[in-house]
C-alpha positions in Angstrom: 0.0 0.0 0.0 1.3 3.5 -0.9 2.3 5.8 1.9 0.3 8.9 2.4 2.3 12.0 1.3 0.3 14.4 3.5 1.2 13.1 7.0 1.9 15.0 10.2 5.5 16.1 10.6 7.6 17.6 13.3 8.4 20.7 11.2 7.9 24.1 12.8 4.6 25.9 11.9 6.2 29.2 12.9 9.2 28.7 10.6 6.9 27.7 7.7 4.7 30.7 8.1 7.7 33.1 8.5 9.0 31.8 5.2 5.9 32.7 3.2 7.4 35.1 0.7 4.4 37.5 0.2 3.9 39.8 3.2 0.1 40.0 2.8 -0.2 36.2 2.3 2.0 35.7 5.4 -0.2 38.0 7.5 -3.3 36.2 6.2 -1.7 32.8 7.1 -0.9 34.0 10.7 -4.5 35.3 11.1 -6.0 32.0 9.9 -3.6 30.0 12.1 -4.7 32.1 15.1 -8.4 31.6 14.3 -8.1 27.8 13.8 -6.0 27.4 16.9 -8.6 29.3 19.0 -11.5 27.3 17.6 -9.9 23.9 17.9 -7.8 24.5 21.1 -4.8 23.0 19.1 -1.7 24.9 18.3 -1.4 23.3 14.8 1.1 21.1 13.2 2.7 20.7 9.7 1.1 18.1 7.5 3.4 17.4 4.6 5.4 20.3 3.5 2.8 23.0 3.0 -0.4 22.4 5.1 -0.9 23.5 8.7 -3.5 21.2 10.3 -5.4 21.4 13.6 -6.7 18.4 15.6 -6.5 14.8 14.4 -9.1 12.4 13.2 -9.0 8.9 11.8 -10.6 8.7 8.4 -12.1 5.4 7.3 -12.8 4.8 3.7 -15.3 2.4 2.2 -12.3 0.4 1.0 -11.5 -0.1 4.7 -8.4 2.0 4.3 -7.7 4.2 7.4 -5.6 7.3 7.5 -4.8 10.0 10.1 -5.9 13.4 9.0 -6.5 16.9 10.5 -9.9 18.3 11.5 -9.2 21.7 10.0 -6.3 23.0 8.0 -5.0 25.6 5.6 -2.2 26.4 3.2 -0.9 29.8 2.2 -0.6 29.0 -1.5 0.7 31.5 -4.1 -2.7 32.3 -5.7 -4.9 32.0 -2.6 -5.1 30.8 1.0 -6.6 27.4 0.9 -8.8 26.4 3.8 -9.4 22.7 4.4 -12.7 22.5 6.1 -13.9 18.9 5.3 -16.5 17.7 2.9 -19.6 19.1 4.4 -21.6 20.3 7.4 -25.1 21.6 7.6 -24.3 25.3 7.7 -21.6 25.3 5.1 -23.5 26.5 2.0 -25.4 29.3 3.9 -22.1 30.5 5.5 -20.3 30.5 2.2 -23.1 32.5 0.6 -22.4 35.3 3.2 -18.6 35.0 3.4 -17.5 37.3 0.5 -15.2 36.6 -2.4 -14.0 33.0 -2.5 -13.9 29.9 -4.6 -14.6 26.3 -3.6 -13.3 22.9 -4.3 -14.5 19.5 -3.0 -13.4 20.1 0.6 -11.6 23.4 0.1 -12.3 27.1 0.2 -9.9 29.4 -1.6 -9.6 33.0 -0.3 -7.4 35.5 -2.2 -7.6 38.2 0.3 -8.6 37.7 3.9 -9.5 41.4 4.3 -12.1 41.0 1.5 -14.2 38.4 3.4 -16.5 38.9 6.4 -14.4 38.0 9.5 -17.4 37.1 11.6 -18.7 34.7 8.9 -15.2 33.2 8.5 -15.2 32.6 12.3 -18.6 31.0 12.1 -17.5 28.9 9.1 -14.4 27.6 10.8 -16.3 26.9 14.1 -19.0 25.0 12.3 -16.4 22.9 10.4 -14.6 22.0 13.6 -17.7 20.5 15.2 -17.8 16.8 15.4 -20.1 15.1 13.0 -23.4 13.9 14.6 
């Protein structure tokens, strides 16, 4: 069986964030880190070389494969800050409709500028995504 590339590492989150080359993207990353840390009560850890993850969950696939993963995460990519909020939760669509400029992928939300989105809605979105599934 192949080894999962995105696994938790001992690399420093602070060093990773300090190395983000774009000043605005770096400031956005620190703000998202602080938000996710507050919501989860976890200081965060590096997952792979470019994702900061918070919390830990064991994912079980229909194929019976199991992997360790993070509850919430983000990555300060060149084009946008990518938020990993999981596949879905009841409030997701309504909150995204109120968030402000963003794009979405399967389990990701892409935000080009943190100052362009509603910070209260972002807080609600991250908080809702961190709740355990019923």
